[in-house]
C-alpha positions in Angstrom: -19.7 -20.5 -29.9 -17.0 -18.8 -27.9 -18.1 -15.9 -25.8 -15.6 -13.1 -25.3 -16.0 -10.3 -22.7 -13.6 -7.8 -24.3 -15.5 -4.6 -25.0 -15.1 -2.6 -28.2 -15.6 1.2 -28.0 -15.2 4.0 -30.5 -14.3 6.5 -27.8 -12.5 4.7 -24.9 -10.7 1.9 -26.7 -9.7 -1.4 -25.1 -9.8 -3.0 -28.6 -9.8 -0.9 -31.7 -13.3 -0.5 -33.0 -14.0 -3.7 -34.9 -16.6 -6.4 -35.3 -17.3 -9.0 -32.6 -16.6 -11.7 -35.2 -13.0 -10.5 -35.7 -12.4 -10.2 -32.0 -13.8 -13.7 -31.5 -11.7 -15.1 -34.4 -8.5 -13.5 -33.0 -9.1 -15.1 -29.6 -9.9 -18.5 -31.1 -6.8 -18.4 -33.2 -4.7 -17.7 -30.0 -6.3 -20.7 -28.3 -5.8 -22.9 -31.3 -2.2 -21.8 -31.5 -1.6 -22.9 -27.9 -3.3 -26.3 -28.3 -1.5 -27.0 -31.6 1.8 -27.4 -29.7 1.2 -29.1 -26.4 4.9 -29.1 -25.5 5.2 -25.3 -26.1 5.2 -22.9 -23.1 1.9 -21.4 -22.3 1.5 -17.8 -23.5 -1.4 -15.5 -22.7 -3.8 -14.6 -25.5 -3.1 -11.0 -26.6 -5.2 -8.2 -27.9 -4.5 -4.6 -28.8 -3.5 -2.6 -25.7 -5.9 -0.5 -23.6 -5.7 3.0 -25.1 -7.4 6.4 -25.2 -7.4 8.7 -28.3 -8.0 12.4 -29.1 -11.6 11.7 -29.8 -12.2 10.9 -26.1 -13.3 13.5 -23.6 -10.8 12.0 -21.2 -7.9 12.6 -23.5 -8.2 16.3 -23.0 -8.2 15.7 -19.2 -4.9 13.9 -19.3 -2.7 15.5 -16.6 0.8 17.0 -17.2 2.6 17.4 -13.9 5.7 19.5 -14.0 7.7 18.1 -11.1 11.1 19.2 -12.3 12.2 20.9 -9.0 13.8 19.8 -5.7 11.5 20.1 -2.7 14.2 20.5 0.0 14.3 22.7 3.0 10.6 23.7 2.6 10.9 25.3 -0.8 11.0 24.5 -4.5 14.6 24.7 -5.7 15.7 24.6 -9.4 16.9 21.3 -10.7 19.2 21.1 -13.7 20.0 17.3 -13.8 18.6 14.3 -15.4 14.8 14.3 -15.8 12.5 11.3 -15.8 9.4 11.2 -18.0 6.4 9.7 -16.1 3.9 7.7 -18.2 0.6 6.1 -17.7 -0.1 2.4 -18.4 -2.8 3.6 -20.7 -1.6 3.9 -24.3 -1.9 7.3 -26.1 -3.6 6.3 -29.3 -2.2 9.3 -31.0 1.4 8.2 -30.4 1.1 4.4 -29.9 3.1 4.7 -26.7 2.3 5.0 -23.0 0.7 8.4 -22.3 3.1 11.0 -20.9 1.6 12.6 -17.8 4.5 14.4 -16.1 8.2 14.8 -15.4 10.2 14.5 -12.2 13.9 14.9 -11.4 16.2 11.9 -11.1 18.2 12.8 -8.0 21.9 12.3 -7.8 23.7 11.1 -4.7 24.5 14.8 -3.9 20.8 15.8 -4.2 19.8 13.0 -1.8 22.4 14.0 0.8 21.2 17.6 0.5 17.6 16.4 1.4 18.6 14.4 4.4 20.9 17.2 5.6 18.0 19.6 5.4 15.9 17.3 7.5 18.7 16.9 10.0 19.1 20.6 10.3 15.4 21.0 10.9 15.6 18.3 13.6 18.8 19.9 15.1 19.4 17.1 17.5 15.8 17.6 18.8 16.2 21.3 19.3 14.6 22.5 16.0 11.4 24.5 15.9 9.2 21.5 15.0 10.3 19.1 17.7 10.2 21.9 20.3 6.7 23.0 19.4 3.9 21.9 21.7 1.6 19.1 20.6 -1.2 21.6 20.2 0.9 23.7 17.9 1.8 20.7 15.7 -1.8 19.6 15.5 -2.7 23.0 14.3 -0.1 22.9 11.6 -1.3 19.5 10.4 -4.9 20.7 10.4 -3.7 23.5 8.1 -2.0 21.0 5.9 -5.3 19.0 5.6 -7.1 22.2 4.5 -4.4 22.9 1.9 -4.5 19.4 0.5 -8.3 19.4 0.3 -8.1 22.4 -2.1 -6.2 20.2 -4.6 -8.2 17.0 -4.1 -9.4 17.0 -7.7 -5.9 17.2 -9.2 -4.6 14.4 -6.9 -7.6 12.1 -7.7 -7.1 12.7 -11.5 -3.4 11.8 -11.2 -4.1 8.6 -9.2 -6.5 7.6 -12.0 -3.9 8.1 -14.8 -0.7 7.1 -13.1 -1.7 4.0 -11.2 -5.1 3.4 -12.9 -7.4 3.4 -9.9 -11.0 3.7 -10.9 -12.8 6.9 -10.2 -14.3 5.7 -6.9 -11.1 4.1 -5.6 -9.0 7.1 -6.4 -11.4 9.4 -4.6 -11.7 7.0 -1.7 -7.9 6.9 -1.3 -7.7 10.7 -0.8 -10.8 10.9 1.4 -9.8 7.9 3.6 -6.3 9.5 4.0 -7.8 12.8 5.2 -10.1 10.9 7.5 -7.1 9.0 8.9 -5.4 12.3 9.7 -8.5 13.6 11.5 -9.0 10.4 13.5 -5.3 10.4 14.5 -5.6 14.0 15.7 -8.7 13.1 17.6 -6.9 10.2 19.3 -4.1 12.4 20.4 -6.4 15.1 21.8 -8.2 12.4 23.8 -5.2 10.4 24.9 -1.8 12.2 24.5 0.1 9.3 26.3 -1.6 6.7 24.1 -2.5 4.5 27.0 0.8 4.7 28.9 -0.9 6.5 31.8 0.7 9.1 34.1 -1.0 12.0 32.3 -0.5 14.0 35.6 2.2 13.6 38.2 1.4 10.4 40.0 3.2 8.9 42.9 4.6 5.3 42.5 7.0 3.9 45.1 8.0 7.3 46.4 8.5 8.8 42.9 6.2 11.2 41.2 6.0 10.6 37.5 4.3 12.3 34.5 4.6 10.9 31.0 4.4 12.3 27.5 5.6 10.9 24.2 8.4 12.5 22.4 9.9 12.4 18.9 12.7 10.1 17.7 14.4 12.2 15.0 14.7 12.0 11.2 12.4 9.6 9.5 13.0 8.1 6.0 9.6 7.2 4.5 9.1 4.9 1.6 5.8 3.6 0.4 4.7 1.6 -2.7 2.6 2.6 -5.8 -0.6 0.9 -4.9 -1.7 3.3 -2.2 0.9 6.1 -2.6 -1.0 8.7 -0.6 -2.7 6.6 2.0 0.1 4.3 3.0 2.8 7.1 3.1 0.5 9.3 5.2 -0.3 6.4 7.5 3.3 6.7 8.6 4.2 10.3 7.8 1.3 12.0 9.7 1.8 10.2 13.0 5.6 10.8 12.7 5.0 14.6 12.1 2.5 14.9 14.9 4.9 13.4 17.4 7.6 16.0 16.4 9.7 14.1 14.0 11.0 15.5 10.7 11.0 13.5 7.4 12.5 12.7 4.1 10.2 10.9 1.7 11.5 8.7 -1.1 8.7 9.0 -3.6 7.8 5.8 -5.4 8.9 5.5 -9.0 5.4 4.7 -10.0 2.7 6.7 -8.1 4.9 9.6 -7.1 3.2 12.4 -9.1 0.4 12.7 -6.4 3.1 13.6 -3.9 4.7 16.2 -6.3 1.3 18.0 -6.3 1.5 18.4 -2.5 4.8 20.3 -2.2 3.2 23.7 -1.9 0.7 22.5 0.7 3.4 21.2 2.9 5.6 24.3 2.4 2.7 26.5 3.6 1.9 24.5 6.7 5.3 23.3 8.1 8.6 25.0 9.1 11.4 24.7 6.5 13.1 21.3 6.3 10.4 19.4 8.3 9.5 17.5 5.0 11.7 16.9 2.0 11.2 14.9 -1.2 13.6 12.5 -3.0 12.8 11.3 -6.5 14.7 9.0 -8.9 16.4 5.6 -8.6 16.3 4.0 -5.1 19.5 2.2 -5.8 21.3 5.5 -6.4 19.6 7.6 -3.8 19.1 5.4 -0.8 22.6 4.1 0.0 24.2 7.5 0.6 21.3 8.6 2.8 21.5 5.5 4.9 25.3 5.5 5.0 25.2 9.1 6.3 23.9 7.9 9.6 21.5 10.9 9.7 18.4 8.7 9.5 17.0 7.7 12.9 14.0 5.7 11.8 12.5 4.1 8.8 8.9 4.0 7.8 8.7 1.4 5.0 6.0 -0.3 3.1 7.2 -2.7 0.4 9.3 -5.8 -0.3 11.5 -7.6 2.2 14.7 -7.4 0.0 14.7 -3.6 -0.1 14.0 -3.4 3.6 16.9 -5.7 4.5 19.3 -3.7 2.3 18.3 -0.4 3.9 18.9 -1.7 7.4 22.3 -3.1 6.5 23.4 0.2 5.0 23.0 2.1 8.2 26.4 2.5 10.1 24.6 2.1 13.5 21.7 -0.2 13.0 21.3 -0.7 16.7 19.8 2.8 17.0 17.7 2.6 13.8 14.0 2.4 14.7 12.2 0.3 12.1 8.6 0.3 11.2 7.8 -1.9 8.2 4.7 -3.4 6.5 6.0 -5.9 4.0 4.7 -8.7 1.7 1.7 -10.9 2.1 0.5 -14.3 0.7 -2.8 -14.4 2.5 -4.8 -17.7 2.2 -8.5 -18.0 2.1 -9.5 -21.3 3.6 -13.0 -22.6 2.5 -14.2 -25.5 4.7 -16.8 -28.0 3.7 -19.6 -26.4 5.7 -19.0 -22.9 4.4 -21.7 -20.7 2.9 -20.3 -20.9 -0.6 -22.1 -17.7 -1.8 -20.5 -15.7 1.0 -17.1 -17.4 0.5 -17.1 -16.8 -3.3 -18.1 -13.2 -2.9 -15.6 -12.4 -0.2 -12.8 -14.2 -2.0 -13.7 -12.2 -5.1 -13.5 -8.9 -3.2 -10.3 -10.0 -1.4 -8.5 -11.2 -4.6 -9.6 -8.7 -7.2 -10.1 -5.3 -5.5 -7.7 -2.9 -7.3 -6.6 -5.7 -9.5 -5.3 -7.7 -6.5 -2.6 -5.2 -6.1 -2.8 -5.0 -2.3 -0.6 -6.6 0.3 -3.9 -7.5 2.1 -5.3 -9.3 -0.9 -6.4 -13.0 -0.8 -3.6 -14.4 -2.9 -4.4 -18.1 -2.6 -7.6 -20.0 -2.0 -7.6 -23.5 -0.4 -11.0 -25.2 -0.8 -12.1 -28.5 0.7 -12.6 -31.2 -1.9 -16.3 -31.7 -1.0 -17.2 -28.2 -2.1 -14.3 -27.5 -4.5 -16.3 -27.8 -7.7 -19.3 -25.8 -6.4 -17.1 -23.1 -5.0 -15.0 -22.8 -8.2 -18.1 -22.5 -10.3 -19.5 -19.7 -8.2 -16.1 -17.9 -8.0 -15.4 -18.2 -11.7 -18.9 -16.8 -12.5 -18.3 -13.8 -10.3 -14.8 -13.2 -11.8 -16.2 -13.4 -15.3 -18.8 -10.7 -14.4 -16.2 -8.2 -13.5 -16.0 -5.2 -15.9 -12.6 -4.8 -17.5 -11.7 -1.3 -18.8 -10.2 2.1 -18.2 -10.3 3.8 -14.8 -13.0 6.4 -15.7 -15.5 3.9 -17.2 -18.7 3.4 -15.2 -18.6 0.5 -12.7 -15.2 -0.7 -14.0 -13.5 -3.3 -11.8 -10.3 -4.3 -13.5 -7.9 -1.6 -14.8 -4.5 -1.5 -16.4 -1.5 -2.5 -14.2 0.9 0.3 -13.5 4.1 -1.7 -13.2 5.5 -2.1 -16.7 6.9 -5.7 -16.2 3.9 -7.0 -14.2 1.9 -8.6 -17.2 4.9 -10.6 -18.3 5.5 -11.8 -14.7 1.9 -12.9 -14.3 2.1 -14.7 -17.6 5.2 -16.6 -16.3 3.2 -17.7 -13.2 0.4 -19.0 -15.3 2.8 -20.8 -17.6 4.5 -22.5 -14.7 1.2 -23.6 -13.2 -0.2 -24.9 -16.5 3.1 -26.8 -17.2 2.5 -28.6 -13.9 -1.1 -29.5 -14.4 -3.2 -26.5 -13.6 -5.8 -25.0 -15.9 -7.1 -21.5 -16.6 -10.6 -22.1 -15.4 -12.1 -19.0 -17.2 -10.0 -19.2 -20.4 -13.2 -19.3 -22.5 -14.2 -16.0 -21.0 -10.9 -14.3 -21.7 -9.1 -15.2 -18.5 -5.4 -14.4 -18.8 -5.9 -12.3 -21.9 -3.4 -9.3 -22.2 -4.5 -6.0 -23.6 -1.1 -4.3 -23.1 -1.1 -3.3 -19.4 -4.7 -4.5 -19.0 -4.8 -8.1 -17.8 -8.0 -10.1 -17.7 -8.3 -11.9 -14.3 -7.2 -15.5 -14.7 -8.6 -18.1 -12.3 -6.0 -20.9 -12.0 -7.6 -24.2 -10.9 -5.9 -27.3 -9.7 -3.0 -25.4 -8.0 -0.5 -27.4 -6.0 2.3 -26.5 -3.7 4.9 -27.3 -6.5 3.7 -24.3 -8.5 5.3 -20.9 -8.1 1.8 -19.3 -7.7 1.3 -21.3 -4.5 4.3 -19.5 -2.8 5.0 -16.3 -4.7 3.1 -13.0 -4.1 1.6 -12.3 -7.5 0.3 -8.8 -6.6 -2.1 -8.9 -9.6 -5.1 -10.6 -11.1 -3.9 -14.2 -11.2 -6.2 -16.0 -8.9 -5.0 -19.5 -7.7 -7.5 -22.1 -6.2 -6.1 -25.2 -4.6 -8.0 -28.3 -3.3 -7.4 -30.0 0.0 -8.9 -33.3 1.4 -7.6 -33.0 4.9 -6.9 -30.0 7.2 -3.4 -31.3 7.7 -2.6 -30.0 4.2 -3.8 -26.5 5.2 -1.7 -26.6 8.4 1.3 -27.7 6.4 0.8 -24.9 3.9 0.5 -22.3 6.8 3.6 -23.6 8.6 5.7 -23.6 5.5 4.6 -20.2 4.2 6.7 -17.1 4.7 3.5 -15.1 5.1 2.6 -13.7 8.5 0.0 -11.1 7.7 -3.5 -12.5 7.5 -5.8 -15.4 6.6 -9.5 -15.9 6.1 -11.6 -18.8 7.2 -15.0 -19.6 5.7 -17.2 -21.9 7.8 -20.5 -22.0 9.6 -19.2 -24.0 12.5 -17.5 -22.6 15.5 -16.0 -26.0 16.4 -14.5 -26.2 12.9 -13.2 -22.6 13.0 -11.6 -22.9 16.5 -8.6 -25.1 15.7 -7.7 -23.0 12.7 -7.9 -19.8 14.7 -5.7 -21.4 17.4 -3.1 -22.4 14.7 -3.2 -19.0 13.0 -3.0 -17.0 16.2 0.8 -17.7 16.3 1.3 -17.3 12.5 -0.5 -14.2 11.3 -1.6 -10.8 12.6 -5.3 -10.9 11.6 -7.7 -13.8 11.3 -10.8 -13.0 9.3 -14.0 -15.2 9.6 -16.3 -15.3 6.7 -14.9 -12.0 5.3 -12.0 -11.0 3.0 -8.6 -10.0 4.3 -8.1 -6.3 4.7 -6.6 -3.4 6.6 -9.6 -1.3 7.6 -11.0 0.0 9.8 -7.9 2.1 10.7 -8.7 1.8 14.5 -8.0 -2.0 14.3 -4.4 -3.1 14.7 -2.8 -4.1 11.4 0.2 -6.3 12.3 2.1 -9.2 11.0 4.7 -11.9 11.7 7.5 -13.5 9.8 8.3 -11.7 6.6 5.1 -9.6 6.6 5.7 -6.8 9.1 7.9 -5.2 11.8 5.5 -3.1 13.8 1.7 -2.6 14.0 -0.2 -0.1 11.9 -3.3 1.6 13.3 -4.1 5.1 14.5 -2.8 4.5 18.0 0.0 2.0 17.1 1.4 4.3 14.4 1.7 7.1 16.9 3.5 4.8 19.3 5.8 3.5 16.5 7.1 7.0 15.7 7.6 8.2 19.2 9.0 7.2 22.6 7.7 7.5 26.1 9.5 10.2 28.0 9.0 10.4 31.8 9.5 13.4 34.0 10.0 12.4 37.7 10.9 13.8 41.1 11.0 12.5 44.7 7.4 12.6 45.8 8.2 13.8 49.4 10.5 16.7 48.3 8.5 19.8 48.9 10.4 22.0 46.5 10.0 19.5 43.7 6.3 19.1 44.5 5.8 22.9 44.2 7.8 23.0 41.0 5.9 20.1 39.5 2.6 21.8 40.2 3.7 24.8 38.0 5.6 23.0 35.2 2.6 22.5 32.8 2.2 26.3 32.8 5.6 26.8 31.4 6.7 23.6 29.5 5.4 23.0 26.0 6.2 19.3 26.4 4.0 19.1 29.5 1.3 21.3 28.2 -2.0 20.4 29.9 -4.7 18.5 28.1 -7.0 21.5 28.1 -4.5 23.2 25.7 -5.1 20.5 23.2 
């Protein structure tokens, strides 16, 4: 008897309402078809796509965001060009196609240039109203922004659920964590305006009196991916704004609707031109912006290829300040003395949270041969227990994948691994089954370095487990990897952990012991090496990344300057005293 975990429902349909026998038969036939031709390329079993119909209460809640306007210069401007229809990975059962949830403009090159020119005008070579405000005034404006955004929390959370299929809890958590990040960032600035540089008051050093504040850089171009569209963009944007910069945001092609909803909140809180949106094709909109030379810094979270292209397009890359969080292929290393229950649970969380669509996900597990079978059994059992379904279903873990081409790519990775000797360890429980955009997590056992999944960042629920007999194999994998973000070590022995920690200390930015890879808490530095990062993300480090130390000095023994210096903070917004914050 073959057990299948696909769930039938008459209201929220993953599989059209049918008998378990028919579902089981369909799945059996797909397996038989694969085994009948051993030389054929592996293909994932397929079932009807995840869908929602008019008989569901959630169908009536489907959003429709009218984003057909240009948010440039602090106002909504009419747009008469090409319009892009935004769809959900969830199928509309009434039409048989992806559910339509909004529309946005497809900017032309001219539209994009208008946006960056509006930002440059607001910056005005550092003399615009926003960069010339005191830090206290900018903090007040951002606090107003938070209040405005909180009023539309429900709309933003609903859009996150439909457009990128975050479950109810994760969608709400993204909004709430983002607002918490803003509050923590403001609190840090109030407590420490120089961010640890010192010289908060005029202090004499070698005959020179010095006071330091941090000042803005200029026009920031911000780009963030679909998986955390609000949180990751704001982790760059808010520190940049607080420090006095202005910004142009390239909204992600997938996950951009949440930003569209925020336009009025920004318009009400910030001076005109301090924030501007760009939507549409990055290949069409980004080159003219970068080639204009009006961008002073980039805040970028995404792939290495796009980052490299952006830098090369700038006419003066020597003055382009770059902050980038890039790809990751984080390895979970399970040693022979590990607590396997802890290792399996943490690897599960690290590899499957939000479908594994996180740069911080555990994307490869290397397990010592002495515990490989035991670990695999525990891990597979935990993966099989995950609930697969639509975002609003109770306690759902795995939801549809937003990127249209991702299921096919994941299937390619599995096919490559199977062709080279790997197996889908949870195939009998539906591992690797495709329901349209909904992809059953597939545990790939017997992975070796010759397989694509060993090296490529899958960014989805294909979960590779490799076996090693000697730690030299792990060291080789770490040295040869392009990854420089994180790793996780599972062991109960300090002496066993120490050599790995020493090796990883020059290869990654975070070493996790008996816990999954991750970014939080936001106070902890989130850094990387190699092709994983340029810069460090945390509350303090992000503020530093989007600002520059500016020193005000005078000769300490000059009586006129001493008297002047004692009065400056009463008149200068830049040197406003801490009590004003």
